C-alpha positions as CSV (number, residue, x, y, z in Angstrom):
1,M,-39.5,45.7,-46.2
2,P,-40.2,45.7,-50.0
3,A,-42.0,42.5,-51.0
4,F,-39.1,41.7,-53.5
5,L,-36.5,41.8,-50.8
6,Y,-38.6,39.4,-48.4
7,Q,-39.1,36.8,-51.5
8,R,-35.2,37.1,-52.1
9,Q,-34.4,36.0,-48.4
10,Q,-36.8,33.2,-48.7
11,Q,-35.2,31.9,-51.8
12,Q,-31.8,32.0,-50.1
13,Q,-33.1,30.0,-47.2
14,N,-34.6,27.4,-49.5
15,T,-31.4,27.3,-51.4
16,L,-29.5,26.3,-47.9
17,L,-32.0,23.5,-47.3
18,G,-32.1,22.4,-50.8
19,A,-35.7,22.5,-51.1
20,S,-38.7,24.6,-50.5
21,P,-40.2,25.3,-46.9
22,L,-43.2,23.2,-47.8
23,S,-41.3,20.6,-49.7
24,P,-41.4,16.9,-48.5
25,R,-37.8,17.0,-48.9
26,A,-37.6,19.8,-46.0
27,V,-40.2,18.2,-43.9
28,S,-38.3,15.0,-43.9
29,F,-35.0,16.7,-43.0
30,T,-36.5,18.7,-40.2
31,S,-38.3,15.6,-39.0
32,R,-35.1,13.4,-39.2
33,F,-33.0,16.3,-37.4
34,H,-35.5,16.3,-34.4
35,Q,-35.5,12.7,-34.1
36,R,-31.8,12.4,-34.0
37,T,-31.6,15.1,-31.3
38,T,-34.5,13.6,-29.2
39,S,-32.8,10.1,-29.3
40,L,-29.2,11.5,-28.6
41,F,-30.7,13.3,-25.4
42,S,-33.0,10.4,-24.6
43,R,-33.3,9.4,-21.0
44,S,-31.4,6.1,-21.7
45,T,-28.5,7.8,-23.5
46,L,-28.2,10.3,-20.7
47,L,-27.8,7.6,-18.2
48,I,-25.2,5.8,-20.5
49,L,-23.1,8.9,-20.6
50,L,-23.4,9.5,-16.8
51,S,-22.3,5.9,-16.2
52,L,-19.4,6.3,-18.7
53,I,-18.3,9.4,-16.8
54,F,-18.3,7.7,-13.4
55,V,-16.3,4.7,-14.6
56,L,-13.7,7.0,-16.1
57,G,-13.3,8.8,-13.1
58,V,-12.9,5.9,-11.1
59,L,-10.8,4.0,-13.6
60,I,-8.4,6.8,-15.0
61,P,-6.6,7.5,-11.7
62,W,-5.5,3.7,-11.4
63,I,-4.8,3.1,-15.0
64,F,-2.9,6.3,-15.7
65,P,-1.8,7.3,-12.1
66,T,1.0,9.8,-13.1
67,K,-0.2,11.4,-16.3
68,V,-4.2,11.4,-15.9
69,F,-4.6,11.1,-12.1
70,L,-2.6,14.1,-11.0
71,P,-4.5,16.8,-13.1
72,F,-7.3,16.2,-10.8
73,F,-5.8,17.4,-7.9
74,S,-4.9,21.2,-7.4
75,S,-1.4,22.4,-7.9
76,S,-1.2,23.6,-4.3
77,F,-2.0,20.0,-3.0
78,L,0.4,18.2,-5.2
79,S,3.3,20.8,-4.2
80,R,2.4,20.5,-0.5
81,W,2.8,16.6,-0.5
82,R,5.4,16.5,-2.9
83,D,7.7,18.6,-0.7
84,Y,6.6,17.1,2.5
85,T,9.8,15.4,4.1
86,L,10.2,12.5,6.2
87,S,11.4,14.8,9.2
88,Q,8.0,16.7,8.8
89,A,6.1,13.4,8.5
90,A,7.9,12.0,11.5
91,D,7.0,14.8,13.9
92,F,3.6,14.8,13.0
93,V,3.0,11.2,13.5
94,G,5.7,10.3,16.3
95,G,5.6,13.5,18.0
96,K,3.2,12.3,20.7
97,N,4.9,9.4,22.1
98,G,8.1,8.9,20.3
99,T,7.1,5.7,18.1
100,I,6.3,5.4,14.5
101,I,4.4,2.2,12.9
102,V,5.9,2.3,9.4
103,C,4.9,0.3,6.4
104,A,6.2,0.9,2.5
105,V,3.4,0.8,0.1
106,S,3.0,1.1,-3.9
107,Q,-0.2,1.5,-5.4
108,P,-1.1,-2.3,-6.3
109,Y,-0.7,-2.9,-2.4
110,L,-3.4,-0.3,-1.3
111,P,-6.2,-3.0,-0.6
112,F,-3.7,-4.8,1.7
113,L,-2.9,-1.5,3.5
114,Q,-6.5,-0.7,4.0
115,N,-7.1,-4.1,5.5
116,W,-3.8,-3.6,7.9
117,L,-4.9,-0.3,8.9
118,I,-8.4,-1.4,9.9
119,S,-6.8,-4.1,12.1
120,I,-4.6,-1.4,13.6
121,S,-7.4,0.9,14.1
122,R,-9.0,-1.7,16.4
123,Q,-6.1,-1.5,18.8
124,K,-6.2,2.3,18.6
125,H,-2.5,2.8,17.2
126,Q,-3.7,4.1,13.7
127,D,-2.5,7.8,14.7
128,E,1.1,6.4,15.0
129,V,1.2,5.1,11.3
130,L,3.3,6.6,8.8
131,V,3.0,5.1,5.3
132,I,5.9,5.3,3.2
133,A,4.6,5.8,-0.4
134,E,6.9,4.3,-3.1
135,D,5.0,6.3,-6.1
136,Y,3.3,9.5,-6.2
137,A,-0.1,8.3,-7.1
138,T,0.0,6.6,-3.5
139,L,1.4,9.7,-1.9
140,Y,-1.7,11.7,-3.0
141,K,-4.3,9.2,-2.7
142,I,-3.5,8.6,1.1
143,N,-2.9,12.2,1.7
144,Q,-6.2,13.1,0.2
145,K,-8.1,10.7,2.6
146,W,-5.7,10.8,5.6
147,P,-3.6,14.0,5.6
148,G,0.0,13.9,6.7
149,H,0.2,10.2,7.0
150,A,2.1,9.5,3.8
151,V,5.4,10.6,2.4
152,L,7.5,9.8,-0.3
153,I,11.2,9.3,0.1
154,P,13.1,9.9,-3.4
155,P,14.3,8.3,-5.6
156,V,11.1,6.8,-6.6
157,P,10.9,3.4,-8.3
158,D,10.2,4.0,-12.3
159,D,7.6,1.4,-12.3
160,Q,4.3,0.9,-10.4
161,V,3.2,-2.6,-10.8
162,A,2.9,-5.2,-8.3
163,H,6.1,-7.2,-8.0
164,K,6.2,-11.1,-7.8
165,F,8.4,-12.7,-5.0
166,G,11.7,-13.5,-6.0
167,S,11.9,-10.9,-9.0
168,L,14.3,-7.9,-9.4
169,G,11.6,-5.5,-9.0
170,F,10.5,-7.3,-5.7
171,F,14.3,-7.0,-4.5
172,N,14.6,-3.3,-5.5
173,F,11.3,-2.6,-3.5
174,T,12.3,-4.4,-0.3
175,S,15.9,-3.4,-0.4
176,R,15.0,0.3,0.5
177,R,13.5,-0.9,3.8
178,P,16.6,-0.6,6.1
179,K,17.4,3.0,4.5
180,H,14.0,4.0,5.4
181,L,14.2,2.7,9.0
182,L,17.6,4.1,9.7
183,N,16.4,7.4,8.4
184,I,13.7,7.4,11.3
185,L,15.7,6.1,13.9
186,E,18.4,9.0,13.0
187,L,15.6,11.4,13.8
188,G,15.4,9.9,17.2
189,Y,12.1,7.9,17.2
190,N,11.3,4.4,18.0
191,V,10.1,2.4,14.9
192,M,8.0,-0.6,14.3
193,Y,8.0,-2.0,10.7
194,N,5.3,-4.1,9.3
195,D,4.7,-5.6,5.9
196,V,0.9,-4.7,5.0
197,D,0.0,-8.3,4.3
198,M,-0.4,-8.7,8.1
199,V,-3.2,-8.2,10.4
200,W,-3.2,-7.1,14.0
201,L,-5.3,-9.5,16.3
202,A,-4.2,-7.6,19.6
203,D,-2.0,-4.8,20.7
204,P,1.8,-5.8,20.1
205,F,3.4,-3.2,22.2
206,P,3.2,-5.0,25.8
207,Y,5.2,-7.8,24.3
208,L,8.1,-5.4,23.6
209,Q,9.4,-6.0,26.8
210,G,12.8,-4.7,28.2
211,H,15.0,-2.0,26.5
212,H,16.5,-4.1,23.8
213,D,17.9,-2.6,20.5
214,V,15.9,-4.8,18.1
215,Y,12.8,-7.2,18.5
216,F,11.9,-9.6,15.6
217,T,10.1,-12.9,15.0
218,D,11.3,-16.2,13.7
219,D,10.0,-17.1,10.1
220,M,10.4,-20.7,10.7
221,T,7.3,-23.0,10.7
222,A,8.7,-25.6,13.3
223,V,6.7,-25.4,16.6
224,K,8.6,-24.0,19.4
225,P,7.7,-24.4,23.2
226,L,5.6,-21.6,24.6
227,N,8.3,-20.5,26.8
228,H,11.2,-20.7,24.2
229,P,14.3,-18.6,24.4
230,H,14.2,-14.7,23.3
231,S,17.8,-14.8,22.0
232,L,18.8,-15.0,18.3
233,P,18.3,-18.8,17.3
234,Q,21.1,-20.8,16.2
235,P,21.9,-20.6,12.4
236,S,20.9,-23.1,10.1
237,K,22.8,-25.5,7.7
238,K,23.2,-22.4,5.3
239,G,25.2,-20.7,8.2
240,R,22.5,-18.0,9.0
241,T,19.2,-17.8,10.9
242,Y,15.7,-17.4,9.0
243,I,14.5,-14.3,11.0
244,C,11.5,-12.5,9.2
245,S,12.3,-9.0,7.9
246,C,8.7,-8.0,7.7
247,M,7.9,-7.5,11.4
248,I,10.7,-5.6,13.3
249,F,10.7,-3.0,16.1
250,L,13.9,-0.9,16.7
251,R,15.0,1.7,19.2
252,P,17.2,4.7,18.3
253,T,20.3,3.1,19.9
254,N,23.6,2.7,18.3
255,G,23.3,-0.9,18.2
256,A,19.9,-0.8,16.2
257,K,21.6,1.7,14.0
258,A,24.7,-0.6,13.5
259,L,22.3,-3.3,12.6
260,L,20.6,-1.5,9.8
261,R,23.9,-0.1,8.2
262,K,25.2,-3.8,8.4
263,W,21.9,-4.8,6.4
264,I,22.5,-2.2,4.0
265,E,26.0,-3.4,3.6
266,E,25.0,-7.0,3.0
267,L,22.4,-6.0,0.5
268,Q,25.3,-4.2,-1.6
269,L,27.4,-7.4,-1.2
270,Q,24.6,-9.9,-2.4
271,P,22.7,-8.1,-5.1
272,W,19.9,-9.9,-7.1
273,S,20.6,-12.4,-10.0
274,K,18.5,-14.7,-11.8
275,K,20.1,-17.4,-10.0
276,S,19.5,-16.3,-6.3
277,R,16.3,-14.5,-7.1
278,S,16.9,-13.2,-3.5
279,N,15.0,-10.3,-1.5
280,D,16.1,-8.3,1.4
281,Q,15.6,-11.1,4.1
282,P,18.8,-13.0,3.5
283,A,20.9,-9.9,4.1
284,F,18.9,-9.0,7.1
285,N,19.8,-12.5,8.7
286,W,23.5,-12.0,7.7
287,A,23.4,-8.6,9.4
288,L,21.6,-10.2,12.4
289,N,24.4,-12.9,12.7
290,K,27.5,-10.7,12.1
291,T,26.1,-8.0,14.7
292,S,25.0,-10.5,17.4
293,G,28.0,-9.5,19.7
294,Q,27.2,-5.9,19.7
295,V,23.6,-5.5,19.1
296,D,20.9,-6.5,21.9
297,M,18.5,-8.6,20.4
298,Y,14.9,-10.0,21.4
299,L,12.9,-12.8,19.7
300,L,9.4,-12.1,19.9
301,P,7.2,-15.2,21.2
302,Q,6.3,-17.5,18.3
303,A,2.5,-18.0,19.8
304,A,1.9,-14.3,19.5
305,F,3.6,-13.5,16.2
306,P,3.5,-16.7,13.9
307,S,4.7,-17.0,10.5
308,G,1.8,-17.7,7.8
309,G,3.3,-21.0,7.2
310,L,2.3,-22.1,10.8
311,Y,-0.8,-20.1,11.4
312,F,-2.6,-21.0,8.3
313,K,-1.2,-24.5,7.9
314,N,-1.2,-26.0,11.4
315,E,-4.8,-26.3,12.6
316,T,-3.6,-28.2,15.6
317,W,-1.2,-25.5,16.9
318,V,-3.7,-22.9,16.2
319,K,-6.2,-24.3,18.3
320,E,-3.5,-25.1,21.1
321,T,-2.7,-21.4,21.2
322,E,-6.0,-19.7,20.7
323,G,-6.2,-16.3,22.4
324,K,-2.4,-15.8,22.1
325,H,-2.2,-14.5,18.7
326,V,-1.4,-10.8,18.2
327,I,0.0,-10.3,14.5
328,V,-0.6,-12.6,11.8
329,H,1.7,-12.7,8.8
330,N,0.1,-13.8,5.5
331,N,3.3,-15.2,4.1
332,Y,4.2,-18.6,2.8
333,I,2.1,-18.1,-0.1
334,T,2.5,-15.7,-3.4
335,G,0.1,-13.9,-5.4
336,F,-2.6,-11.1,-4.7
337,E,-5.7,-13.4,-5.2
338,K,-4.5,-16.1,-3.2
339,K,-3.4,-14.0,-0.2
340,I,-7.0,-12.5,-0.4
341,K,-8.7,-15.7,-0.5
342,R,-6.9,-17.1,2.3
343,F,-7.7,-14.0,4.4
344,R,-11.4,-14.3,3.6
345,D,-11.3,-17.9,4.4
346,F,-9.8,-17.3,7.9
347,G,-12.1,-14.2,8.4
348,L,-9.4,-11.6,8.2
349,W,-10.2,-9.7,5.1
350,L,-11.6,-6.8,6.7
351,V,-12.0,-4.4,3.6
352,E,-15.2,-5.4,2.2
353,D,-17.4,-5.0,5.4
354,Y,-15.4,-2.8,7.9
355,A,-13.9,-0.3,5.5
356,H,-15.4,2.5,7.8
357,E,-13.2,1.4,10.6
358,G,-10.4,2.3,8.9
359,P,-8.7,5.9,8.5
360,L,-8.8,5.5,4.6
361,G,-12.6,4.5,4.2
362,K,-13.7,3.0,1.2
363,L,-10.9,3.5,-1.6
């Protein structure tokens, strides 16, 4: 290359740098650039970046479940479970012995679902569980961890927040329950419904004696004799009973279906209002009272299926009935943190130490 061309190229490069190659300004620029690059990719910086990526990977699915979480799954995965029907799910879960254990869960309740499932796994009944997901994030999360055990029944509630007891959101959430149960009965399966703030301490199925249409528990805290009657209790001063709608077993009989249809009807007649702040349980009790002459009903033993107001608040009764408790319901208290604390205080919060025993593992 001619010398003058080489010198011209060098001059152009120097012009871009704004200084000659040997000038202090150029050396300073190069040194600063090298320092910044080294600093950017230092060990501590890389650790911070990796930590940030990990945190975002964990939090984003929960903060933005429908807009950000879904793209993490393939379209074929989403399509498979979005189109998964109740009939398919029921056949998958209940095809072996004709019984399905059902709960209904939205995303905020996943820790309680996990806790409940661990207790059921200890009784070897987890394969019979079908989770009715009340949002798509829950549907995909459960079927990712435990394929086939979650189904979504449209329409889906618009919001995905934890509803306070007595709120309109809570009413809308719980009022879907009888329709879900009726749909399963129409498919020909026995169905046991549980709320997920329950813990199984023993196998409940031996207590489902006889061939009654419906089995339920009393939500009252008053102590009953161990040999109390198993018929529907007498109505209270309000004109209805106080049976819990959170633990029910139904057979696919005409009587059980008639009860559920009446429950749905009562919910339509008694919609939520700011004055009543109701939920699905009063309507369930009205339905029980109005169909008692045509439905074969069975009240489960109180010692085996106590309410939270009895089990967690009557220490004397708990000691007297020790060894008889089957399913414990963490009701008569509101708020996630309060329920979790109560479970912890009684050694019933299992997710921290025994997650490996449940079908979902660690969430």
